[in-house]
C-alpha positions in Angstrom: 107.4 4.7 -17.0 104.9 6.7 -14.9 101.3 5.7 -15.1 100.5 9.2 -16.6 102.6 8.4 -19.7 99.6 6.3 -20.9 97.5 9.5 -21.2 98.2 10.4 -24.8 97.7 14.1 -25.5 96.0 14.7 -22.1 98.6 16.8 -20.3 96.0 19.0 -18.5 94.0 16.0 -17.2 97.2 14.3 -16.2 98.4 17.2 -14.1 95.0 17.4 -12.3 95.1 13.7 -11.5 98.7 13.8 -10.4 97.8 16.7 -8.0 94.8 14.7 -6.7 97.0 11.6 -6.2 99.5 13.6 -4.2 96.7 15.0 -2.0 95.3 11.5 -1.5 98.7 10.1 -0.6 99.2 12.9 2.0 95.7 12.3 3.5 96.4 8.5 3.9 99.8 9.2 5.3 98.4 11.7 7.8 95.7 9.3 8.9 98.2 6.5 9.4 100.3 8.8 11.6 97.3 10.1 13.7 95.6 6.8 14.7 93.1 7.1 17.5 93.5 5.1 20.7 91.1 2.4 19.5 93.3 1.7 16.5 91.1 3.6 14.0 92.7 6.4 12.1 91.5 9.9 12.8 89.5 11.4 10.0 91.4 13.8 7.8 89.7 15.9 5.1 86.2 14.7 4.5 84.9 13.4 1.1 83.7 16.8 0.1 87.0 18.6 1.0 88.0 21.5 -1.3 91.4 19.9 -1.7 92.6 18.4 -5.0 91.2 15.0 -3.9 87.6 14.0 -3.7 85.6 10.7 -3.4 83.9 10.6 -6.9 85.2 11.5 -10.3 83.5 11.5 -13.7 85.7 11.2 -16.9 84.1 12.2 -20.1 85.3 12.5 -23.7 84.8 11.2 -27.2 85.8 7.6 -28.1 89.5 7.2 -28.1 90.2 10.1 -25.8 91.4 7.7 -23.1 88.6 7.9 -20.4 89.3 4.3 -19.1 93.0 4.8 -19.4 92.9 7.9 -17.3 90.7 6.2 -14.7 93.0 3.2 -14.5 96.1 5.4 -14.3 94.6 7.4 -11.4 93.6 4.1 -9.6 97.2 2.9 -9.9 98.5 6.2 -8.6 96.2 6.0 -5.6 97.6 2.6 -4.7 101.2 3.6 -5.3 103.6 2.4 -2.5 106.9 3.5 -4.0 109.3 4.9 -1.5 110.0 7.8 -3.9 106.3 8.9 -4.1 106.8 11.6 -1.5 109.4 13.4 -3.7 108.5 12.3 -7.2 104.7 11.9 -6.6 102.6 8.7 -6.6 102.2 6.8 -9.9 105.6 5.4 -10.5 104.2 2.5 -12.6 106.7 0.0 -11.3 105.8 -0.7 -7.6 103.5 -3.5 -6.6 100.6 -1.2 -6.1 100.9 0.5 -9.5 101.6 -2.7 -11.4 98.8 -4.8 -9.9 96.3 -2.0 -10.4 97.2 -1.6 -14.0 97.0 -5.3 -14.9 93.8 -5.8 -13.0 94.9 -7.9 -10.1 94.9 -5.4 -7.2 92.6 -6.6 -4.4 91.3 -3.1 -3.8 90.7 -2.0 -7.4 87.5 -3.1 -9.0 87.0 -2.4 -12.7 83.6 -2.8 -14.3 83.7 -2.8 -18.1 80.5 -4.5 -19.5 80.4 -6.2 -22.9 76.6 -6.2 -22.7 74.1 -3.5 -23.5 73.5 -2.4 -19.9 74.7 -2.6 -16.3 71.9 -3.8 -14.1 70.8 -3.3 -10.5 72.2 -6.6 -9.3 75.8 -5.9 -10.5 75.6 -2.3 -9.1 74.4 -3.5 -5.7 77.5 -5.8 -5.6 79.7 -2.8 -6.4 78.0 -0.7 -3.6 78.6 -3.6 -1.2 82.2 -3.7 -2.1 82.6 0.1 -1.8 81.6 0.0 1.8 84.6 -2.3 2.7 87.8 -0.9 4.0 90.9 -1.5 1.8 92.2 -4.9 2.5 95.8 -4.1 1.8 95.9 -1.0 -0.5 95.7 2.6 0.4 92.2 3.1 -1.1 89.2 1.1 -2.2 88.8 2.1 -5.8 85.8 1.3 -8.0 86.2 2.0 -11.7 83.0 1.9 -13.9 84.2 2.2 -17.4 80.7 2.2 -18.9 78.7 4.4 -16.5 76.6 5.5 -19.5 75.2 1.9 -19.6 73.8 1.9 -16.1 70.0 1.4 -16.1 67.9 3.9 -14.3 67.5 1.6 -11.4 71.2 0.9 -11.3 71.9 4.6 -11.3 69.7 5.2 -8.4 71.5 2.4 -6.4 74.8 4.0 -7.3 73.6 7.4 -6.2 73.1 6.4 -2.6 76.7 5.0 -2.4 78.1 8.2 -3.8 76.0 10.4 -1.5 77.3 8.6 1.6 80.8 7.3 0.7 83.0 5.2 2.9 86.0 7.2 4.2 88.6 5.5 2.0 86.5 4.7 -1.1 86.9 6.4 -4.5 84.5 6.1 -7.4 85.8 6.6 -10.9 83.1 6.8 -13.5 83.6 7.0 -17.3 81.1 8.1 -19.9 81.1 9.8 -23.4 79.4 13.0 -22.1 77.8 14.5 -19.0 74.3 13.9 -20.6 74.9 10.2 -20.5 74.9 10.1 -16.7 72.1 10.9 -14.3 72.1 14.6 -13.2 72.0 13.5 -9.6 75.2 11.4 -10.0 77.2 13.9 -12.1 76.4 16.7 -9.6 78.2 14.7 -6.9 81.3 14.0 -9.0 84.3 16.0 -10.0 84.2 16.3 -13.7 87.3 15.9 -16.0 86.8 16.4 -19.7 89.2 14.6 -22.1 89.7 15.7 -25.7 90.6 13.7 -28.8 94.4 13.3 -29.0 96.2 15.0 -31.8 97.1 12.8 -34.8 100.8 13.5 -34.3 100.6 12.3 -30.7 98.9 9.1 -31.6 101.3 8.4 -34.5 104.2 8.9 -32.1 102.8 6.3 -29.7 102.4 3.8 -32.5 106.0 4.3 -33.6 107.5 4.3 -30.1 105.5 1.6 -28.4 104.4 -0.7 -31.3 107.3 -0.3 -33.7 105.1 0.8 -36.6 106.8 2.7 -39.4 106.2 6.5 -39.3 104.3 6.6 -42.6 101.9 3.8 -41.7 101.5 5.2 -38.1 100.5 8.7 -39.4 98.1 7.3 -41.9 96.4 5.0 -39.4 96.2 7.8 -36.7 94.6 10.2 -39.2 92.1 7.6 -40.4 91.2 6.7 -36.8 90.6 10.3 -36.0 92.9 10.3 -33.0 91.5 7.0 -31.5 94.6 5.2 -30.3 93.3 1.6 -30.1 91.6 1.9 -33.5 94.7 3.4 -35.0 96.8 0.5 -33.7 94.2 -1.9 -35.2 94.2 -0.2 -38.6 98.0 -0.2 -38.6 98.3 -3.9 -37.8 95.2 -5.6 -39.1 94.5 -6.0 -42.8 90.9 -7.1 -42.2 90.2 -3.9 -40.2 91.5 -1.8 -43.1 89.4 -3.8 -45.6 86.2 -3.2 -43.6 86.9 0.5 -43.4 87.5 0.7 -47.1 84.2 -1.2 -47.8 82.4 1.4 -45.7 84.0 4.4 -47.5 83.0 3.0 -50.9 79.3 3.1 -50.0 78.8 6.8 -51.0 79.9 5.9 -54.5 77.4 3.0 -54.8 74.1 4.6 -53.9 73.1 6.0 -57.3 69.8 4.1 -57.3 67.4 2.3 -55.0 68.9 -1.0 -55.7 72.4 0.3 -54.9 71.0 1.8 -51.6 69.5 -1.5 -50.5 72.7 -3.5 -51.4 74.8 -0.9 -49.5 72.6 -1.3 -46.4 72.9 -5.1 -46.6 76.7 -4.8 -47.0 77.0 -2.5 -43.9 75.1 -5.1 -41.8 77.4 -7.9 -43.1 80.5 -5.9 -42.4 79.4 -5.2 -38.8 78.4 -8.9 -38.4 81.8 -10.0 -39.7 83.6 -7.7 -37.3 81.5 -8.9 -34.4 81.9 -12.5 -35.2 85.7 -12.1 -35.5 85.8 -10.7 -32.0 83.4 -13.2 -30.5 84.4 -16.5 -31.8 87.6 -16.9 -29.9 86.2 -15.6 -26.7 83.0 -17.7 -26.8 85.0 -20.8 -27.5 87.3 -20.1 -24.6 84.5 -19.3 -22.2 82.5 -22.4 -23.2 85.5 -24.7 -22.7 86.4 -23.1 -19.3 82.8 -23.6 -18.2 82.7 -27.2 -19.3 85.9 -27.9 -17.4 84.6 -26.1 -14.3 81.4 -28.2 -14.4 83.4 -31.4 -14.6 82.9 -32.4 -18.2 85.5 -34.5 -19.9 87.0 -33.3 -23.2 84.6 -34.3 -25.9 82.3 -35.9 -23.4 78.7 -35.2 -22.3 77.9 -32.6 -19.7 77.1 -33.8 -16.2 73.5 -33.9 -15.1 72.1 -30.6 -13.8 74.4 -28.3 -15.7 72.2 -27.6 -18.7 70.8 -24.4 -17.1 74.3 -23.1 -16.4 75.4 -23.6 -20.0 72.1 -22.0 -21.3 72.8 -18.9 -19.1 76.3 -18.7 -20.6 74.9 -19.0 -24.2 72.4 -16.2 -23.4 75.1 -14.0 -22.2 77.2 -14.7 -25.2 74.2 -13.9 -27.4 73.6 -10.5 -25.7 77.3 -9.7 -26.0 77.2 -10.5 -29.7 74.3 -8.1 -30.1 76.3 -5.4 -28.3 79.3 -6.1 -30.4 77.4 -5.9 -33.7 75.8 -2.7 -32.6 79.2 -1.2 -31.7 80.6 -2.3 -35.1 77.7 -0.7 -36.9 78.2 2.5 -34.9 81.8 2.5 -35.9 81.0 2.1 -39.5 78.5 4.9 -39.4 81.1 7.1 -37.7 83.5 6.4 -40.6 80.7 7.2 -43.0 79.9 10.5 -41.3 83.7 11.3 -41.3 83.7 10.8 -45.1 80.9 13.4 -45.6 82.6 15.7 -43.1 85.6 15.7 -45.3 83.4 16.2 -48.4 81.9 19.3 -46.6 85.4 20.6 -45.8 86.3 20.4 -49.5 83.0 22.1 -50.6 83.5 25.0 -48.2 87.2 25.3 -48.9 88.0 24.8 -45.3 91.2 22.8 -45.9 94.4 24.0 -47.5 95.8 20.5 -48.0 93.3 17.7 -48.8 95.9 15.1 -48.1 95.7 15.8 -44.4 92.0 14.9 -44.2 91.2 11.7 -42.3 89.7 10.1 -45.4 92.5 11.3 -47.7 93.1 7.6 -48.7 89.9 7.8 -50.8 90.6 11.3 -52.1 89.2 10.6 -55.5 85.9 9.6 -54.0 85.8 12.7 -51.8 86.4 15.0 -54.8 83.8 13.3 -56.9 81.1 13.5 -54.2 82.0 17.1 -53.5 81.7 18.1 -57.1 78.4 16.3 -57.7 76.6 17.8 -54.7 76.3 20.9 -52.6 77.1 21.7 -49.0 73.4 21.7 -48.1 73.0 18.1 -49.5 76.1 17.0 -47.6 74.7 18.4 -44.3 71.4 16.6 -45.0 73.4 13.3 -45.5 75.3 13.8 -42.3 72.0 14.3 -40.5 70.6 11.1 -42.0 73.6 9.2 -40.6 73.2 10.7 -37.1 69.5 9.8 -37.2 70.4 6.2 -38.1 72.7 6.0 -35.1 69.9 7.3 -32.9 67.5 4.7 -34.4 69.9 1.9 -33.6 70.2 3.1 -30.0 66.4 2.8 -29.9 66.6 -0.8 -31.0 65.2 -0.3 -34.5 66.0 -3.3 -36.7 69.5 -2.5 -38.2 68.7 -3.3 -41.8 65.6 -1.1 -41.8 67.5 1.8 -40.2 70.4 1.5 -42.6 68.1 1.2 -45.7 66.3 4.4 -44.7 69.7 6.1 -44.3 71.2 4.9 -47.6 68.2 6.0 -49.5 68.8 9.5 -48.2 72.5 9.3 -49.2 71.7 8.6 -52.9 72.5 11.1 -55.6 69.7 13.7 -55.8 
């Protein structure tokens, strides 16, 4: 299976990346065949060549579009060493270069995917240092930053210098939701690829073919997830994920009075906390045990002297990660809620011929009830309130206060 097969519903992007990988392979091959007397390869096309290949790329697209998947697939294709790559193109998916790049063990592919709120200057300087090194065994030195939108301003400025003056065989692959999430000075120096949300049918087909999920369940999960492959897989296989989504979609039916609004806000916080806790518990326990072992602690015994500071740093990191995880869970719940009112608006405006094809069709009775009890103007006002709540959470407003303000706006007029 070629690395491009992972790009669900992104044929145009896949073709562009495949062409760039071919150009990159030709460049490395040409350099290897024209080595200078001192043993250093003669320079081929520079980093700002007008060819299909360039030294810095920016992948943007909505959640679930496959930004990180595209970047990893491209990284694998750049490292492809298959003998057939000249005729079939790099990115076979089976050779040592492709396989190690995809599983995260390639020495010349560095992937940064933070589970914290930001990526700081210290981490970025380490990336820049690595980017200046020549490939140790691969064909390119590839740096993948999956959360480029989380770079602090200082970190962005550090990264800018490295992108302005790249090493000859270094490629930067940055991922962000939109162009506006990246510093203008950085995005102006990158080749931009915009990914779109995959079609429901494409996501459902992947769930059936790769995960063995029945077609009916796969289609329902893909529609509910709005084309987000990972979430569709989770909804299709995890009962608790389906229960949390159902709890969020019941909220519009429970905000008839102030008391209901406050209870709904509290429930949203609890749903997000439960999802975050579920994801964190196993990872935190594993990290703590691995750290104890590394520091020489015996199972069930006390920690050696002088290690309290290390364990405290680990606990602080886990706490920050839990904050990020809860915020992401809240944002997902608000996205589901906005999707509910989007479907309500579609019914009110008569924009759909078959209501069973709506993402929230599984709560069709609730959709019709809200649509009949309100107007399109009120629905738009409610969607605005949800978007304002998301913005407030990004500004670190206390979650419960932001959600209470939102649910009060959602109540029946």
